[in-house]
C-alpha positions as CSV (number, residue, x, y, z in Angstrom):
1,M,124.9,-111.4,66.8
2,F,127.9,-113.2,65.3
3,G,129.6,-113.0,68.6
4,L,129.1,-109.2,69.0
5,S,126.9,-107.6,71.5
6,L,124.0,-105.7,70.2
7,P,125.5,-102.2,70.9
8,T,128.8,-103.3,69.1
9,F,126.8,-104.7,66.2
10,T,124.8,-101.5,66.0
11,A,127.9,-99.4,66.0
12,L,129.4,-101.5,63.2
13,H,126.1,-101.1,61.2
14,V,126.1,-97.3,61.7
15,A,129.8,-97.0,60.7
16,L,129.2,-99.0,57.5
17,S,126.2,-96.8,56.8
18,L,128.2,-93.6,57.3
19,V,131.0,-94.8,55.0
20,A,128.4,-95.8,52.4
21,I,126.7,-92.4,52.5
22,A,130.1,-90.5,52.2
23,A,131.3,-92.8,49.4
24,G,128.0,-92.4,47.6
25,V,128.1,-88.7,47.7
26,I,131.7,-88.7,46.4
27,A,130.8,-91.3,43.7
28,L,128.0,-89.1,42.4
29,L,130.0,-85.9,42.7
30,R,133.0,-87.2,40.8
31,P,131.8,-90.1,38.6
32,A,134.7,-91.4,36.5
33,M,134.3,-94.5,34.4
34,P,137.8,-95.5,33.2
35,A,138.5,-99.0,31.9
36,R,137.9,-100.2,35.4
37,A,135.1,-99.2,37.7
38,S,135.8,-96.3,40.1
39,S,137.1,-97.5,43.4
40,V,134.9,-95.0,45.3
41,A,131.8,-96.3,43.5
42,T,132.8,-99.9,44.3
43,L,133.3,-98.9,47.9
44,F,129.9,-97.3,47.9
45,L,128.2,-100.4,46.5
46,A,130.1,-102.7,48.8
47,T,129.4,-100.8,52.0
48,T,125.7,-100.2,50.9
49,L,125.4,-104.0,50.6
50,A,127.0,-104.5,54.0
51,T,124.8,-101.9,55.5
52,T,121.6,-103.4,54.0
53,L,122.6,-106.9,55.2
54,T,123.5,-105.9,58.7
55,G,120.3,-103.8,58.8
56,L,118.2,-106.8,57.9
57,L,119.9,-108.8,60.6
58,F,118.2,-106.6,63.2
59,A,115.1,-108.6,62.5
60,L,116.7,-111.5,64.4
61,P,116.6,-109.9,67.9
62,F,113.5,-107.8,67.0
63,P,111.2,-110.0,65.0
64,R,108.9,-107.3,63.6
65,F,108.9,-105.9,60.1
66,G,109.6,-102.2,60.0
67,L,110.2,-99.5,57.5
68,G,114.0,-100.1,57.6
69,H,113.5,-103.8,56.6
70,G,111.3,-102.7,53.6
71,I,113.9,-100.2,52.5
72,G,116.6,-102.9,52.9
73,I,114.6,-105.2,50.6
74,V,114.2,-102.4,48.0
75,S,118.0,-101.8,48.3
76,L,118.7,-105.5,47.6
77,V,116.6,-105.3,44.5
78,V,118.3,-102.1,43.2
79,L,121.9,-103.1,44.0
80,P,122.4,-105.9,41.4
81,P,121.4,-103.8,38.3
82,T,123.4,-100.9,39.6
83,A,126.5,-103.0,40.2
84,L,126.0,-104.7,36.8
85,A,125.8,-101.3,35.1
86,L,129.0,-100.1,36.8
87,H,131.2,-103.2,36.5
88,R,130.0,-105.1,33.5
89,H,128.8,-102.3,31.2
90,R,131.1,-99.5,32.5
91,A,128.0,-97.1,32.7
92,S,127.9,-96.7,29.0
93,G,124.9,-96.1,26.8
94,N,121.6,-96.8,28.5
95,W,123.5,-98.4,31.4
96,R,124.6,-94.9,32.4
97,R,121.0,-94.1,33.4
98,T,120.7,-97.4,35.3
99,Y,123.9,-96.7,37.2
100,V,123.1,-93.1,38.1
101,G,119.5,-93.8,38.9
102,G,120.4,-96.9,41.0
103,A,123.3,-95.2,42.8
104,T,121.1,-92.2,43.6
105,L,118.3,-94.3,44.9
106,L,120.6,-96.4,47.0
107,L,122.2,-93.2,48.5
108,Y,118.8,-91.7,49.2
109,L,117.4,-94.8,50.9
110,N,120.5,-95.1,53.1
111,A,120.5,-91.5,54.0
112,F,116.7,-91.6,54.5
113,I,117.1,-94.2,57.2
114,G,120.0,-92.2,58.6
115,V,118.0,-89.0,58.9
116,R,115.0,-90.9,60.4
117,Q,117.2,-92.6,63.0
118,A,119.0,-89.3,63.8
119,F,115.7,-87.7,64.5
120,A,114.6,-90.7,66.6
121,K,117.8,-91.1,68.6
122,I,119.4,-87.7,69.0
123,G,117.8,-85.7,71.8
124,F,118.0,-82.2,70.4
125,L,116.7,-83.3,66.9
126,R,113.9,-85.2,68.5
127,D,112.9,-82.2,70.6
128,L,112.8,-79.7,67.7
129,P,109.4,-78.0,67.5
130,A,107.2,-78.1,64.5
131,T,107.2,-74.9,62.4
132,P,104.5,-73.4,60.2
133,G,106.4,-74.9,57.3
134,G,106.1,-78.5,58.7
135,S,107.9,-80.8,61.0
136,P,111.7,-80.7,61.1
137,L,111.9,-84.3,60.0
138,L,109.8,-83.6,56.9
139,L,111.9,-80.6,56.1
140,A,115.1,-82.7,56.5
141,H,113.7,-85.3,54.1
142,L,112.7,-82.7,51.5
143,L,116.2,-81.3,51.7
144,L,117.6,-84.8,51.3
145,V,115.4,-85.4,48.2
146,M,116.7,-82.1,46.6
147,V,120.3,-82.9,47.4
148,C,120.0,-86.4,45.9
149,L,118.2,-85.1,42.8
150,W,121.0,-82.5,42.3
151,L,123.6,-85.2,42.7
152,A,121.9,-87.4,40.1
153,L,121.7,-84.6,37.6
154,H,125.3,-83.7,38.2
155,A,126.5,-87.3,37.8
156,A,124.4,-87.8,34.7
157,A,125.8,-84.6,33.1
158,R,129.4,-85.4,34.1
159,L,129.2,-89.0,32.8
160,Q,127.7,-87.7,29.6
161,S,130.7,-85.4,29.1
162,V,133.2,-88.2,29.7
163,A,131.4,-90.9,27.7
164,P,133.8,-92.9,25.6
165,K,133.7,-92.0,21.9
166,P,133.0,-94.8,19.5
167,R,136.1,-96.3,18.0
168,R,136.6,-96.0,14.3
169,R,137.5,-99.2,12.7
170,A,141.0,-99.2,11.4
171,R,141.4,-99.6,7.7
172,P,143.6,-102.5,6.7
173,L,146.9,-101.5,5.3
174,Y,147.8,-102.9,1.9
175,V,151.1,-102.9,0.1
176,V,149.6,-100.8,-2.6
177,D,148.8,-98.1,0.0
178,R,152.4,-97.7,1.0
179,W,153.9,-97.3,-2.5
180,G,150.9,-96.3,-4.4
């Protein structure tokens, strides 16, 4: 694909995915909305888009629709409003919820596929026996859900505390005010 062998393309896709997951965790742990969008949040959205697009390109050599392709399509639907909330609206007002919800969902979907692939490809994870509490894969996904929910609540609270205060309109200065 694009002049790369399939193993090289897969390694590129995995590297993009790992960068996206790490940047997503950092973006939700330390959300900062200055006048410009956070560079970590921008890196997260850009690498998530790249991961999604490269993941969807796996449909070319393997023309069957799988769970990963469905998750990629959902990610492509969630990405635009999340990026709009971050870059255009600076995660202010109701757009704050859109950004935090979208970023959390994108992080979860990316990590969901990562966990699923890890349990499918890594021998010792694949060979873990089921416990009375459930399969190790299910337990890993439940832990992932809890971590993502905690990150979302943390980011929402943190953004609420750094929300810009409304500006007070300046009163015009009249000559009478200066000597009056």
